[in-house]
N, CA, C and O of each residue as an XYZ file, in Angstrom:
664
protein
N     107.281    182.792   -117.310
C     108.572    182.238   -117.668
C     109.665    182.914   -116.857
O     109.474    183.998   -116.305
N     110.776    182.274   -116.798
C     111.898    182.790   -116.021
C     112.317    184.153   -116.546
O     112.217    184.435   -117.740
N     112.782    184.980   -115.642
C     113.168    186.344   -115.989
C     114.344    186.410   -116.940
O     115.033    185.419   -117.181
N     114.554    187.594   -117.470
C     115.600    187.787   -118.468
C     116.998    187.802   -117.860
O     117.982    187.879   -118.596
N     117.111    187.729   -116.534
C     118.438    187.710   -115.932
C     119.078    186.321   -115.967
O     120.168    186.123   -115.429
N     118.401    185.359   -116.601
C     118.950    184.019   -116.771
C     119.444    183.845   -118.196
O     118.825    184.318   -119.149
N     120.562    183.163   -118.324
C     121.038    182.710   -119.627
C     120.822    181.207   -119.647
O     121.374    180.486   -118.816
N     120.018    180.729   -120.597
C     119.801    179.293   -120.755
C     120.518    178.880   -122.025
O     120.267    179.423   -123.101
N     121.421    177.905   -121.886
C     122.270    177.511   -123.002
C     122.659    176.048   -122.870
O     122.446    175.419   -121.833
N     123.238    175.519   -123.949
C     123.823    174.180   -123.872
C     124.984    174.212   -122.882
O     125.796    175.137   -122.893
N     125.053    173.213   -122.043
C     126.151    173.114   -121.087
C     127.442    172.776   -121.822
O     127.432    172.136   -122.874
N     128.532    173.214   -121.251
C     129.861    172.883   -121.757
C     130.651    172.212   -120.635
O     130.196    172.148   -119.492
N     131.818    171.722   -120.971
C     132.676    171.108   -119.950
C     132.962    172.093   -118.816
O     133.122    171.688   -117.665
N     133.025    173.383   -119.140
C     133.281    174.397   -118.117
C     132.146    174.512   -117.100
O     132.354    175.041   -116.008
N     130.943    174.023   -117.441
C     129.799    174.090   -116.526
C     129.731    172.914   -115.561
O     128.971    172.958   -114.593
N     130.511    171.865   -115.804
C     130.404    170.653   -114.995
C     130.662    170.940   -113.515
O     129.938    170.428   -112.661
N     131.656    171.732   -113.199
C     131.945    172.025   -111.781
C     130.741    172.691   -111.116
O     130.406    172.361   -109.978
N     130.098    173.611   -111.801
C     128.919    174.270   -111.251
C     127.749    173.317   -111.103
O     126.996    173.409   -110.134
N     127.583    172.397   -112.054
C     126.509    171.413   -111.956
C     126.770    170.460   -110.795
O     125.840    170.095   -110.077
N     128.020    170.054   -110.603
C     128.360    169.173   -109.481
C     128.108    169.869   -108.146
O     127.587    169.256   -107.214
N     128.471    171.132   -108.052
C     128.236    171.882   -106.831
C     126.741    171.984   -106.529
O     126.315    171.783   -105.392
N     125.957    172.295   -107.546
C     124.508    172.389   -107.375
C     123.919    171.034   -106.995
O     123.033    170.952   -106.145
N     124.415    169.973   -107.626
C     123.976    168.618   -107.287
C     124.227    168.336   -105.806
O     123.330    167.864   -105.108
N     125.431    168.619   -105.323
C     125.784    168.326   -103.934
C     124.856    169.046   -102.958
O     124.479    168.485   -101.929
N     124.493    170.273   -103.274
C     123.606    171.058   -102.406
C     122.199    170.476   -102.352
O     121.448    170.767   -101.420
N     121.827    169.653   -103.343
C     120.442    169.197   -103.472
C     120.252    167.692   -103.339
O     119.202    167.170   -103.714
N     121.244    166.989   -102.817
C     121.100    165.551   -102.601
C     120.190    165.279   -101.407
O     120.110    166.084   -100.478
N     119.509    164.139   -101.443
C     118.578    163.769   -100.359
C     119.255    163.799    -98.995
O     118.656    164.243    -98.015
N     120.500    163.328    -98.923
C     121.168    163.288    -97.614
C     121.452    164.676    -97.054
O     121.814    164.818    -95.886
N     121.287    165.691    -97.885
C     121.461    167.080    -97.437
C     120.132    167.825    -97.377
O     120.093    169.052    -97.288
N     119.038    167.053    -97.429
C     117.719    167.666    -97.343
C     117.114    168.033    -98.681
O     116.018    168.592    -98.730
N     117.805    167.729    -99.769
C     117.293    168.026   -101.100
C     116.466    166.880   -101.653
O     116.101    165.950   -100.933
N     116.180    166.962   -102.936
C     115.316    165.967   -103.568
C     116.058    165.046   -104.537
O     115.467    164.084   -105.026
N     117.322    165.308   -104.825
C     118.054    164.437   -105.757
C     118.449    163.145   -105.059
O     119.025    163.167   -103.971
N     118.137    162.022   -105.690
C     118.426    160.727   -105.074
C     119.755    160.131   -105.497
O     120.270    159.243   -104.817
N     120.326    160.594   -106.603
C     121.520    159.963   -107.152
C     122.626    161.003   -107.308
O     122.394    162.110   -107.793
N     123.838    160.623   -106.887
C     125.016    161.480   -107.074
C     125.716    161.014   -108.353
O     126.142    159.863   -108.454
N     125.827    161.912   -109.315
C     126.520    161.597   -110.558
C     127.939    162.146   -110.508
O     128.208    163.161   -109.865
N     128.830    161.461   -111.190
C     130.248    161.820   -111.195
C     130.539    162.837   -112.299
O     129.727    163.031   -113.204
N     131.702    163.484   -112.217
C     132.099    164.376   -113.308
C     132.136    163.640   -114.654
O     131.780    164.204   -115.689
N     132.568    162.383   -114.625
C     132.634    161.598   -115.863
C     131.233    161.349   -116.429
O     131.042    161.352   -117.646
N     130.263    161.134   -115.552
C     128.892    160.936   -116.011
C     128.386    162.192   -116.718
O     127.794    162.114   -117.794
N     128.629    163.355   -116.097
C     128.191    164.601   -116.723
C     128.899    164.821   -118.064
O     128.283    165.271   -119.030
N     130.180    164.504   -118.117
C     130.916    164.667   -119.374
C     130.347    163.753   -120.458
O     130.188    164.179   -121.602
N     130.037    162.503   -120.112
C     129.432    161.588   -121.085
C     128.059    162.095   -121.507
O     127.692    161.985   -122.677
N     127.299    162.645   -120.572
C     125.973    163.167   -120.889
C     126.063    164.301   -121.910
O     125.209    164.419   -122.789
N     127.095    165.129   -121.790
C     127.274    166.230   -122.759
C     127.420    165.701   -124.180
O     127.018    166.363   -125.136
N     127.998    164.507   -124.319
C     128.205    163.925   -125.642
C     127.033    163.116   -126.157
O     127.017    162.726   -127.324
N     126.040    162.853   -125.297
C     124.911    162.008   -125.673
C     123.772    162.822   -126.278
O     123.389    162.615   -127.430
N     123.247    163.736   -125.499
C     122.094    164.552   -125.920
C     122.218    165.913   -125.254
O     123.156    166.140   -124.489
N     121.284    166.827   -125.531
C     121.412    168.162   -124.934
C     121.377    168.151   -123.406
O     120.522    167.516   -122.789
N     122.318    168.862   -122.823
C     122.330    169.167   -121.405
C     122.261    170.686   -121.342
O     123.105    171.379   -121.911
N     121.263    171.193   -120.655
C     121.064    172.634   -120.592
C     121.429    173.156   -119.211
O     121.234    172.481   -118.200
N     121.961    174.363   -119.190
C     122.232    175.039   -117.928
C     121.540    176.386   -117.937
O     121.318    176.994   -118.983
N     121.210    176.828   -116.744
C     120.747    178.198   -116.534
C     121.836    178.883   -115.739
O     122.260    178.396   -114.690
N     122.284    180.012   -116.245
C     123.305    180.775   -115.539
C     122.716    182.131   -115.142
O     121.905    182.716   -115.860
N     123.142    182.594   -114.005
C     122.765    183.923   -113.526
C     124.047    184.558   -113.027
O     124.725    184.014   -112.155
N     124.370    185.696   -113.578
C     125.625    186.375   -113.233
C     126.816    185.431   -113.394
O     127.758    185.466   -112.603
N     126.763    184.581   -114.433
C     127.863    183.684   -114.743
C     127.918    182.408   -113.923
O     128.777    181.563   -114.173
N     127.026    182.238   -112.947
C     127.013    181.056   -112.095
C     125.907    180.097   -112.524
O     124.819    180.532   -112.903
N     126.182    178.788   -112.465
C     125.169    177.781   -112.771
C     124.151    177.772   -111.629
O     124.496    177.507   -110.478
N     122.880    178.068   -111.969
C     121.802    178.078   -110.971
C     120.738    177.034   -111.296
O     119.763    176.890   -110.559
N     120.921    176.313   -112.389
C     120.007    175.246   -112.752
C     120.586    174.438   -113.891
O     121.404    174.924   -114.672
N     120.146    173.197   -113.970
C     120.540    172.376   -115.110
C     119.474    171.336   -115.378
O     118.678    170.988   -114.505
N     119.477    170.852   -116.601
C     118.556    169.812   -117.052
C     119.314    168.914   -118.010
O     119.849    169.372   -119.020
N     119.353    167.631   -117.685
C     120.052    166.648   -118.507
C     119.032    165.862   -119.314
O     117.991    165.466   -118.789
N     119.327    165.637   -120.585
C     118.551    164.687   -121.375
C     119.507    163.598   -121.831
O     120.707    163.828   -121.984
N     118.957    162.408   -122.046
C     119.798    161.300   -122.489
C     118.963    160.297   -123.257
O     117.737    160.258   -123.145
N     119.646    159.499   -124.027
C     118.969    158.420   -124.742
C     118.669    157.296   -123.753
O     119.370    157.132   -122.755
N     117.643    156.541   -124.036
C     117.320    155.395   -123.191
C     118.487    154.408   -123.188
O     118.799    153.815   -122.155
N     119.123    154.236   -124.329
C     120.242    153.293   -124.424
C     121.380    153.671   -123.479
O     122.036    152.789   -122.925
N     121.623    154.964   -123.286
C     122.723    155.412   -122.437
C     122.450    155.167   -120.955
O     123.388    155.118   -120.159
N     121.187    155.012   -120.572
C     120.844    154.892   -119.158
C     120.191    153.569   -118.785
O     119.950    153.312   -117.606
N     119.904    152.736   -119.761
C     119.160    151.489   -119.520
C     119.822    150.579   -118.480
O     119.138    149.772   -117.851
N     121.132    150.696   -118.292
C     121.848    149.858   -117.333
C     121.614    150.281   -115.876
O     121.918    149.512   -114.964
N     121.089    151.466   -115.643
C     120.826    151.960   -114.290
C     119.541    151.294   -113.796
O     118.503    151.412   -114.448
N     119.587    150.598   -112.656
C     118.423    149.812   -112.226
C     117.106    150.585   -112.169
O     116.083    150.064   -112.614
N     117.096    151.797   -111.642
C     115.840    152.533   -111.553
C     115.335    152.948   -112.937
O     114.127    153.031   -113.161
N     116.252    153.206   -113.854
C     115.856    153.545   -115.236
C     115.277    152.305   -115.911
O     114.264    152.394   -116.605
N     115.910    151.160   -115.715
C     115.387    149.907   -116.287
C     113.978    149.642   -115.767
O     113.102    149.237   -116.531
N     113.753    149.867   -114.469
C     112.426    149.660   -113.890
C     111.420    150.656   -114.474
O     110.278    150.293   -114.753
N     111.842    151.904   -114.657
C     110.961    152.908   -115.239
C     110.578    152.516   -116.669
O     109.408    152.598   -117.045
N     111.552    152.097   -117.454
C     111.283    151.746   -118.854
C     110.456    150.469   -118.965
O     109.766    150.270   -119.965
N     110.513    149.613   -117.967
C     109.639    148.445   -117.955
C     108.205    148.885   -117.656
O     107.257    148.364   -118.244
N     108.050    149.840   -116.747
C     106.715    150.339   -116.403
C     106.117    151.161   -117.543
O     104.909    151.128   -117.775
N     106.983    151.905   -118.258
C     106.522    152.727   -119.378
C     107.671    152.880   -120.369
O     108.572    153.686   -120.139
N     107.659    152.122   -121.470
C     108.774    152.171   -122.419
C     108.819    153.429   -123.279
O     109.873    153.770   -123.816
N     107.703    154.116   -123.417
C     107.689    155.339   -124.217
C     107.701    155.083   -125.706
O     107.768    153.940   -126.159
N     107.634    156.165   -126.458
C     107.670    156.103   -127.923
C     109.060    155.671   -128.390
O     110.032    155.819   -127.650
N     109.163    155.139   -129.610
C     110.472    154.679   -130.100
C     111.564    155.754   -130.079
O     112.734    155.436   -129.866
N     111.194    157.027   -130.299
C     112.206    158.091   -130.298
C     112.198    158.904   -129.007
O     112.753    160.002   -128.964
N     111.573    158.373   -127.950
C     111.517    159.080   -126.672
C     112.922    159.244   -126.098
O     113.824    158.449   -126.362
N     113.073    160.285   -125.317
C     114.326    160.515   -124.608
C     114.027    160.572   -123.111
O     112.879    160.747   -122.700
N     115.056    160.424   -122.320
C     114.931    160.541   -120.874
C     115.398    161.933   -120.484
O     116.351    162.458   -121.059
N     114.737    162.522   -119.521
C     115.259    163.777   -119.003
C     115.387    163.676   -117.502
O     114.635    162.971   -116.828
N     116.350    164.394   -117.011
C     116.627    164.411   -115.596
C     118.032    163.904   -115.342
O     118.567    163.104   -116.110
N     118.596    164.354   -114.310
C     117.938    165.184   -113.339
C     117.747    166.617   -113.817
O     118.442    167.107   -114.707
N     116.786    167.259   -113.192
C     116.618    168.700   -113.314
C     116.866    169.239   -111.918
O     116.303    168.740   -110.943
N     117.690    170.237   -111.824
C     118.087    170.753   -110.517
C     118.107    172.274   -110.576
O     118.703    172.863   -111.478
N     117.455    172.898   -109.613
C     117.368    174.350   -109.530
C     117.907    174.787   -108.171
O     117.547    174.212   -107.144
N     118.762    175.796   -108.166
C     119.285    176.330   -106.907
C     118.131    176.805   -106.033
O     117.152    177.367   -106.525
N     118.259    176.577   -104.759
C     117.200    176.984   -103.827
C     116.868    178.462   -103.996
O     115.698    178.837   -103.924
N     117.863    179.301   -104.218
C     117.641    180.742   -104.351
C     116.817    181.110   -105.580
O     116.296    182.222   -105.666
N     116.695    180.182   -106.535
C     116.008    180.477   -107.801
C     114.660    179.785   -107.928
O     113.974    179.958   -108.935
N     114.272    179.014   -106.938
C     112.988    178.302   -107.017
C     111.832    179.289   -106.981
O     111.911    180.349   -106.360
N     110.754    178.910   -107.667
C     109.589    179.777   -107.736
C     109.687    180.826   -108.825
O     108.820    181.693   -108.929
N     110.729    180.759   -109.635
C     110.936    181.740   -110.710
C     110.620    181.152   -112.085
O     110.954    181.759   -113.103
N     109.986    179.988   -112.131
C     109.646    179.288   -113.371
C     110.869    178.870   -114.183
O     110.789    178.703   -115.399
N     111.991    178.705   -113.506
C     113.211    178.306   -114.200
C     113.127    176.879   -114.725
O     113.635    176.597   -115.810
N     112.498    175.969   -113.979
C     112.326    174.591   -114.465
C     111.517    174.594   -115.754
O     111.853    173.878   -116.698
N     110.463    175.383   -115.803
C     109.642    175.476   -117.014
C     110.453    176.041   -118.173
O     110.320    175.577   -119.306
N     111.284    177.030   -117.905
C     112.109    177.617   -118.965
C     113.109    176.600   -119.503
O     113.333    176.530   -120.712
N     113.709    175.814   -118.619
C     114.645    174.781   -119.064
C     113.921    173.713   -119.891
O     114.423    173.295   -120.935
N     112.747    173.269   -119.433
C     111.991    172.260   -120.187
C     111.561    172.805   -121.547
O     111.615    172.090   -122.548
N     111.146    174.038   -121.585
C     110.744    174.649   -122.854
C     111.931    174.697   -123.824
O     111.786    174.398   -125.009
N     113.090    175.071   -123.314
C     114.293    175.125   -124.155
C     114.668    173.728   -124.648
O     115.091    173.567   -125.792
N     114.513    172.716   -123.787
C     114.807    171.347   -124.204
C     113.800    170.887   -125.254
O     114.178    170.271   -126.251
N     112.514    171.185   -125.031
C     111.483    170.825   -126.001
C     111.731    171.454   -127.364
O     111.450    170.837   -128.392
N     112.253    172.672   -127.383
C     112.569    173.337   -128.647
C     113.720    172.639   -129.370
O     113.775    172.636   -130.600
N     114.636    172.049   -128.604
C     115.771    171.328   -129.205
C     115.398    169.915   -129.644
O     116.035    169.341   -130.526
N     114.360    169.363   -129.020
C     113.927    167.993   -129.329
C     112.430    168.005   -129.669
O     111.637    167.361   -128.983
N     112.046    168.727   -130.712
C     110.613    168.884   -131.004
C     109.958    167.557   -131.402
O     110.575    166.680   -132.005
N     108.689    167.460   -131.037
C     107.869    166.301   -131.410
C     108.395    164.984   -130.848
O     108.118    163.917   -131.397
N     109.148    165.056   -129.761
C     109.638    163.845   -129.107
C     109.176    163.835   -127.662
O     109.156    164.872   -127.000
N     108.811    162.671   -127.183
C     108.338    162.504   -125.818
C     109.524    162.410   -124.859
O     110.458    161.641   -125.089
N     109.479    163.188   -123.794
C     110.475    163.119   -122.735
C     109.901    162.356   -121.552
O     108.757    162.585   -121.160
N     110.685    161.452   -120.981
C     110.223    160.589   -119.882
C     111.141    160.767   -118.678
O     112.361    160.853   -118.816
N     110.537    160.820   -117.503
C     111.330    160.821   -116.272
C     110.535    160.173   -115.148
O     109.370    159.812   -115.318
N     111.173    160.034   -114.016
C     110.496    159.506   -112.838
C     110.656    160.489   -111.693
O     111.599    161.278   -111.643
N     109.701    160.413   -110.771
C     109.726    161.253   -109.573
C     109.287    160.374   -108.405
O     108.326    159.613   -108.521
N     109.975    160.480   -107.309
C     109.483    159.813   -106.096
C     108.151    160.441   -105.728
O     108.015    161.665   -105.715
N     107.175    159.604   -105.430
C     105.844    160.118   -105.093
C     105.903    161.075   -103.900
O     105.102    162.006   -103.821
N     106.837    160.860   -102.973
C     106.916    161.731   -101.797
C     107.640    163.054   -102.066
O     107.770    163.880   -101.162
N     108.105    163.259   -103.283
C     108.749    164.521   -103.659
C     107.654    165.478   -104.164
O     107.534    165.732   -105.363
N     106.882    165.985   -103.239
C     105.715    166.795   -103.613
C     106.104    168.069   -104.367
O     105.366    168.508   -105.248
N     107.237    168.659   -104.039
C     107.679    169.867   -104.742
C     107.895    169.566   -106.223
O     107.451    170.326   -107.084
N     108.572    168.466   -106.518
C     108.809    168.099   -107.910
C     107.516    167.690   -108.611
O     107.306    168.026   -109.777
N     106.657    166.973   -107.909
C     105.368    166.570   -108.503
C     104.574    167.812   -108.919
O     104.024    167.857   -110.019
N     104.513    168.819   -108.042
C     103.797    170.059   -108.369
C     104.455    170.784   -109.534
O     103.770    171.248   -110.445
N     105.781    170.883   -109.509
C     106.502    171.596   -110.571
C     106.290    170.926   -111.923
O     106.080    171.609   -112.926
N     106.341    169.608   -111.961
C     106.140    168.893   -113.219
C     104.708    169.047   -113.723
O     104.492    169.216   -114.923
N     103.739    168.993   -112.831
C     102.335    169.186   -113.241
C     102.133    170.594   -113.784
O     101.411    170.788   -114.762
N     102.761    171.562   -113.161
C     102.614    172.963   -113.571
C     103.109    173.198   -115.003
O     102.591    174.066   -115.705
N     104.097    172.436   -115.427
C     104.625    172.650   -116.776
C     104.094    171.634   -117.786
O     104.675    171.443   -118.854
N     102.987    170.989   -117.435
C     102.279    170.179   -118.422
C     102.637    168.715   -118.489
O     102.225    168.025   -119.422
N     103.404    168.212   -117.513
C     103.732    166.795   -117.502
C     102.486    166.004   -117.131
O     101.614    166.481   -116.405
N     102.428    164.794   -117.645
C     101.314    163.939   -117.241
C     101.861    162.610   -116.754
O     102.853    162.094   -117.270
N     101.185    162.068   -115.745
C     101.582    160.789   -115.173
C     101.106    159.674   -116.094
O      99.962    159.681   -116.548
N     101.998    158.702   -116.372
C     101.644    157.595   -117.263
C     101.816    156.220   -116.624
O     101.296    155.234   -117.145
N     102.528    156.137   -115.515
C     102.756    154.836   -114.882
C     103.281    155.054   -113.469
O     103.650    156.162   -113.081
N     103.304    153.950   -112.710
C     103.886    153.936   -111.365
C     104.647    152.633   -111.191
O     104.329    151.630   -111.831
N     105.643    152.647   -110.334
C     106.356    151.432   -109.963
C     106.991    151.654   -108.600
O     107.001    152.771   -108.083
N     107.515    150.594   -108.028
C     108.199    150.673   -106.738
C     109.658    150.303   -106.965
O     109.972    149.342   -107.667
N     110.536    151.084   -106.356
C     111.969    150.807   -106.458
C     112.590    151.072   -105.088
O     112.414    152.150   -104.522
N     113.310    150.095   -104.562
C     113.915    150.212   -103.222
C     112.895    150.695   -102.196
O     113.179    151.582   -101.391
N     111.719    150.106   -102.237
C     110.627    150.407   -101.300
C     110.074    151.829   -101.424
O     109.360    152.287   -100.532
N     110.386    152.518   -102.489
C     109.844    153.870   -102.709
C     108.843    153.834   -103.849
O     109.068    153.185   -104.871
N     107.727    154.544   -103.660
C     106.740    154.686   -104.726
C     107.260    155.705   -105.726
O     107.627    156.822   -105.363
N     107.286    155.298   -107.000
C     107.843    156.137   -108.066
C     106.751    156.358   -109.105
O     105.998    155.445   -109.442
N     106.682    157.587   -109.604
C     105.736    157.973   -110.634
C     106.511    158.252   -111.918
O     107.549    158.913   -111.887
N     106.015    157.755   -113.037
C     106.600    158.044   -114.347
C     105.766    159.154   -114.972
O     104.542    159.052   -115.054
N     106.436    160.214   -115.410
C     105.744    161.318   -116.075
C     106.379    161.550   -117.441
O     107.547    161.232   -117.664
N     105.586    162.111   -118.345
C     106.093    162.422   -119.684
C     105.872    163.894   -119.996
O     104.908    164.523   -119.558
N     106.803    164.401   -120.767
C     106.716    165.746   -121.302
C     106.286    165.571   -122.749
O     107.000    164.948   -123.535
N     105.141    166.107   -123.105
C     104.648    165.863   -124.464
C     105.564    166.463   -125.506
O     106.020    167.598   -125.373
N     105.828    165.698   -126.534
C     106.699    166.167   -127.613
C     105.960    166.988   -128.623
O     106.556    167.456   -129.593
């Protein structure tokens, strides 16, 4: 598990700037794995929907994990396609994005964030998608117990649906 030098907590409005900065560093167009740029307003709405967790180190946001209800994201085309491929349990939630600072990768921080989210949403299935060509994310999700349940294609990309057991 991630070392004790991390603080994992519910995100607040004060964390949004740090999450946006981390997002920008990890977008696909900058060599990262995040495919979608979310706005400050999106992050603020997410804070009001379901748990959004941050990992802080020395007061700086070094990771985050967003969870949301299916209803809050169903209008997003890739989410609609994912839910058509695998609708999940009636009380399932969506998770993602999960983003870890490059300097913190390999420290099991993603697992620590997922564990903290699972503790907040016990006995509920978490669903997300990963581009099949995102091998780093595929390995990280497998390492923390995710299982693949479906596949679909979106914008000519092969997408895998994985679940976090509740």
